Backbone as CSV, one residue per row, in Angstrom:
resi,resn,N_x,N_y,N_z,CA_x,CA_y,CA_z,C_x,C_y,C_z
1,MET,58.755,90.627,92.318,57.328,90.410,92.437,56.969,89.246,91.512
2,ASN,56.353,88.213,92.072,55.997,87.054,91.268,54.618,87.225,90.625
3,GLY,54.245,86.251,89.803,52.990,86.344,89.062,51.759,86.377,89.952
4,ALA,51.763,85.564,90.996,50.605,85.522,91.885,50.401,86.859,92.594
5,LEU,51.480,87.498,92.961,51.369,88.790,93.632,50.865,89.863,92.673
6,LYS,51.297,89.797,91.419,50.793,90.743,90.423,49.286,90.558,90.227
7,VAL,48.840,89.309,90.198,47.407,89.033,90.054,46.635,89.563,91.260
8,ALA,47.197,89.409,92.450,46.531,89.907,93.660,46.386,91.423,93.614
9,TRP,47.427,92.132,93.180,47.324,93.598,93.077,46.339,94.007,91.986
10,GLY,46.307,93.255,90.880,45.330,93.538,89.826,43.904,93.322,90.300
11,LEU,43.687,92.244,91.045,42.361,91.972,91.606,41.959,93.067,92.586
12,THR,42.910,93.519,93.375,42.640,94.605,94.326,42.155,95.849,93.598
13,ALA,42.892,96.241,92.567,42.524,97.444,91.823,41.144,97.280,91.172
14,PHE,40.896,96.116,90.591,39.614,95.871,89.931,38.449,95.956,90.914
15,VAL,38.595,95.321,92.058,37.504,95.291,93.036,37.225,96.683,93.592
16,VAL,38.280,97.440,93.889,38.081,98.793,94.419,37.434,99.691,93.362
17,VAL,37.923,99.632,92.131,37.343,100.462,91.068,35.892,100.048,90.798
18,ALA,35.620,98.747,90.790,34.237,98.283,90.587,33.332,98.785,91.707
19,GLY,33.822,98.796,92.924,33.036,99.294,94.045,32.749,100.777,93.931
20,ILE,33.763,101.535,93.558,33.581,102.990,93.424,32.610,103.303,92.285
21,VAL,32.824,102.660,91.134,31.947,102.907,89.985,30.517,102.464,90.295
22,GLY,30.363,101.313,90.913,29.023,100.833,91.266,28.317,101.746,92.241
23,TRP,29.075,102.245,93.221,28.487,103.135,94.217,28.054,104.446,93.575
24,ILE,28.910,104.994,92.729,28.582,106.270,92.073,27.414,106.086,91.098
25,ALA,27.457,104.996,90.312,26.431,104.791,89.286,25.068,104.486,89.886
26,SER,25.028,103.718,90.964,23.733,103.320,91.508,23.301,104.150,92.714
27,GLY,24.284,104.725,93.392,23.961,105.482,94.593,23.677,104.595,95.797
28,ARG,23.913,103.304,95.670,23.650,102.362,96.765,24.939,102.095,97.519
29,ALA,24.888,102.229,98.821,26.076,102.073,99.654,26.532,100.624,99.785
30,VAL,25.752,99.692,99.250,26.141,98.287,99.327,27.464,98.049,98.598
31,PHE,27.813,98.912,97.663,29.070,98.775,96.936,30.282,99.118,97.792
32,ALA,30.045,99.653,98.971,31.153,99.887,99.903,31.787,98.561,100.313
33,VAL,31.024,97.482,100.233,31.561,96.154,100.532,32.694,95.820,99.564
34,PHE,32.557,96.198,98.303,33.613,95.967,97.322,34.885,96.702,97.725
35,ILE,34.722,97.928,98.179,35.891,98.717,98.573,36.567,98.076,99.780
36,VAL,35.786,97.641,100.737,36.350,96.975,101.921,37.071,95.694,101.516
37,LEU,36.452,94.895,100.649,37.099,93.664,100.193,38.381,93.960,99.416
38,GLY,38.376,95.033,98.645,39.589,95.429,97.927,40.701,95.817,98.876
39,VAL,40.360,96.526,99.936,41.366,96.916,100.927,41.903,95.676,101.647
40,LEU,41.023,94.732,101.959,41.470,93.492,102.598,42.375,92.686,101.667
41,THR,42.037,92.662,100.384,42.881,91.974,99.413,44.239,92.657,99.305
42,ALA,44.251,93.982,99.341,45.515,94.718,99.302,46.354,94.414,100.528
43,ALA,45.718,94.343,101.682,46.452,94.020,102.906,47.053,92.620,102.815
44,GLY,46.290,91.673,102.279,46.810,90.319,102.112,47.955,90.271,101.111
45,ALA,47.838,91.014,100.015,48.910,91.047,99.017,50.168,91.677,99.609
46,TRP,49.999,92.722,100.390,51.157,93.362,101.011,51.790,92.407,102.021
47,TRP,50.959,91.750,102.820,51.464,90.864,103.873,52.245,89.702,103.273
48,THR,51.724,89.088,102.222,52.399,87.947,101.620,53.552,88.367,100.721
49,GLY,53.560,89.608,100.291,54.613,90.073,99.400,55.852,90.579,100.096
50,ARG,55.813,90.626,101.419,56.988,91.090,102.147,58.107,90.077,102.006
51,SER,59.329,90.566,102.012,60.455,89.654,101.877,60.724,88.956,103.210
52,THR,61.111,87.720,103.114,61.430,86.951,104.308,62.919,87.053,104.582
53,PRO,63.337,86.897,105.817,64.759,86.960,106.110,65.497,85.847,105.391
54,SER,66.665,86.149,104.912,67.428,85.148,104.170,68.100,84.171,105.120
55,ALA,68.275,82.972,104.639,68.928,81.935,105.439,70.423,82.209,105.497
56,PRO,71.080,81.758,106.547,72.527,81.956,106.626,73.225,81.253,105.467
57,SER,74.278,81.842,104.990,74.984,81.270,103.843,75.768,80.033,104.264
58,SER,75.947,79.131,103.316,76.651,77.882,103.610,78.166,78.047,103.529
59,SER,78.642,79.200,103.103,80.084,79.405,102.973,80.777,79.549,104.327
60,SER,80.029,79.750,105.387,80.641,79.920,106.693,80.722,78.619,107.471
61,LYS,80.430,77.483,106.807,80.501,76.192,107.488,81.949,75.846,107.837
62,GLU,82.112,75.241,108.963,83.427,74.787,109.346,83.675,73.414,108.743
63,GLU,84.881,73.198,108.271,85.208,71.881,107.710,85.648,70.967,108.832
64,THR,85.187,69.733,108.783,85.606,68.762,109.793,86.690,67.876,109.214
65,PRO,87.684,67.495,110.029,88.802,66.677,109.491,88.385,65.257,109.190
């Protein structure tokens, strides 16, 4: 996991917690937007954090005379 991905997961947690706390503290459902944005950020972090298929190794190259 690289630094940018760690920051994305941290931002996700912060936004979701801020939305929950704001909703509970104020009673206004507008804070549900924070939760939705946090879920979207989590989806983006998961999508970009998936491993990509590895390239074929160069050890299988045929030598030319």
